[in-house]
N, C-alpha and C positions, 0 to 999 in steps of 0.2 A: 625479629620484627614480624608482626602480623601482616599477611598479605591482605590488602583491602578487598572487600567483598566484590564479586563480579555480578553486576545487575544486568539481566536480560529483560528489556521492557518492550511490550507490544504497543504500538501507537496506531490508532485507527480513528476514523470519522467519515461521515458522508461527504459527498461532493459539495464543495463550497463551505465546509465547516472551518477551514483554516488549518487543517492538519499539516499541510506542507510548510506553512509558516511556523507552526509549533516545532516541527522537525528541524527546521533551519535554526531556530532559537536554541534548541537543545544541543545541536551541533556546535553552535557558537560557545556554549558553556563547556564543551569538551567531550560530549557524547559521540560515539561512532554511530552514524545513521546508516542503516542498511535498507535500501529502498526496494521492496519486493516488486513494485510496479515497474521500476526502471530495469530491474533484472529481467522481468518477463518481456518487456519491450525489446531489450537487447538480444534476447533469444531468437526473436523473429525478424530482426533487422538483417540487412545484407551480411552474409557470413556468420550469422548467429548460430549458436550451438544446436538449435532445434530445427534448422532449415533442412538438413538432410533427411531427418525423420518425417518432416511435414511433406516434402516432395515424394518420399517413398510411400507414405500412407494415404496421401490425398491426390497425388498426381502433379505433374509438372505445371499445370495451369494455376496452381496455388502459389507459384513463385513468380514474382514480377521481373521485369527486365534488369533491375539492379541486384537481384538475388535475395530480395526480402520477401516476406510473406505478402501475398496479394490480399490485403485486409478486406476489400470489398467482396471478393469472391468467397473468402472464408466466412464473412458475416452472412452471406446468402446461404452457404452450405449449412451453417449452424442453425439458421432460421428454419430451413426446410427439413433438417434431419437432426433431432435431439441427440442421436448417437454420435454425430460428427463432433458435437461439443465435448462429449465424454472422451472421444478419441484424441481430440486436441489437448484436453486437460491431462490425459494420460502421458502425453509427450512433454508438456510444459511443466507440470507440477514437480515431478522428480528433479528436473533440471534446476528449477527455481530453488528447491530445497538444497541441492548440491552446491550451487553458487552462493546461496545465503550462508551455508556452513563454511565455505571457503573464505568469504569476506569477514565473517565473525571471527574465525581463527586468526586471520591476518590482523584484525583490529586488536584482539587480545594480545597477540605477539608484539604489537607496536605499543602496548602499554595502556590501552583503553580499559577502564573498569566499568563503564556503562555502555551497553549496546542497545540501540533503539531500532527495533524492527518496524519500519513504516509499512503497514499492511492495510491497504484500503478495504480488502474483503475479509478482515480478521473475524468479524462477527459471523460472516456467512460460512466460514470454513469449519464451524463446529469445534471439535476438540483438537484439530490438527495443529493450530497455532497456539491455542491455550496451553497445551502441554509443553511448548517450547520456550515459554517466557515466564518470568517470575511475577510480573504485574502487567495488567492491561490498562493503558491510558486512553480514554475516549475524549476526543475534541467534539464538543456538542453545541448545537444551536437548533433553532426551529426551522421547519421546511421553508417558510417564507423568506427567512434570512438566506438560506441556501440558494433559493431561486434568484434573489436579488444579486448576490455575489457572483453567481455563475453567469448571469445575464450581463453584468457589468464587465466581466473580464473576457467573456468568450463571444458575446453577442448571439448565443443560441436562442432559438425560439422557446417560448414557455412550454410547448408540448414536448419538445425534445428534452428539456431539462426535467420535466415531470416523468418522462419515460426512464431517464437515467436514475432518478431518485427511486422510482418504482422497482427498478431492478436490484437496488441495493437493500441491505438489511433495513428494517424499520428503526426509527430512533429508539424505541423501547427495547428492541433486540440488542442494539449496540450498548445501551446503558446497562442492560442485564449482564453483560460480560465484563463490565468495567470494574477495576479496582480503584481507579482514580478518574475523576471527570474534570476536564478544563472547559468551563462554560464560556464559549466565545461568542457572545452576542452583546451588541451595544458597547463594546470595549474599544478604546483607542489602542493603537499599536503598543504604546508604552505600558498601558494597563495589562494588555495580554502578556507582554514581556515580563512584567512583575509577577504574574501568575505562574508563568513558565519557570522563572527564576526560583520561585518557592518550591515547585515540584522538583527542579534540578537539585536544589539543596538537600531535599529528602533522600536523594540517592548519592550524596557526596560530591556533587559537582559545584 
């Protein structure tokens, strides 16, 4: 009997694009979703795998009373010194890769044939992620829709939302790395679900 093909899919999209919703829908269809952002956050949470290296490289003031990374202090350090960002990434990125590989292996061993790597900064990472996946799926919408959605769910000011959008890859850069695009604008949830079901079917889900 032929073993079904194992698909490794990269999923990305700008803030407010609906990427997390699409990831949940793919998971409901039977994909194993590996969330790079959640892994990254867990590394700097209390007792996270990156905390010893952060304390060693940046000093004890970067660790808060709970044992998690002092995010405000780190934001200020990164803002003032571009090398601090590189130093932090040199700690975080290898650990994210390691845990991603561990989770992927566990998913395959438990019988999953479609792995979805939910990576917000996939387009920004150049070839690093591109080489690890078979296809890149981009959840796309225009910047105005992004702003409306983020404002509705988080109440952030327009300036803050624009700043976040400005730090991410442009829409054109994301689309340039896409093998498949899910255009999520002006859709009801059931219409989006139908689009996701179509994509899922293409990969045997």
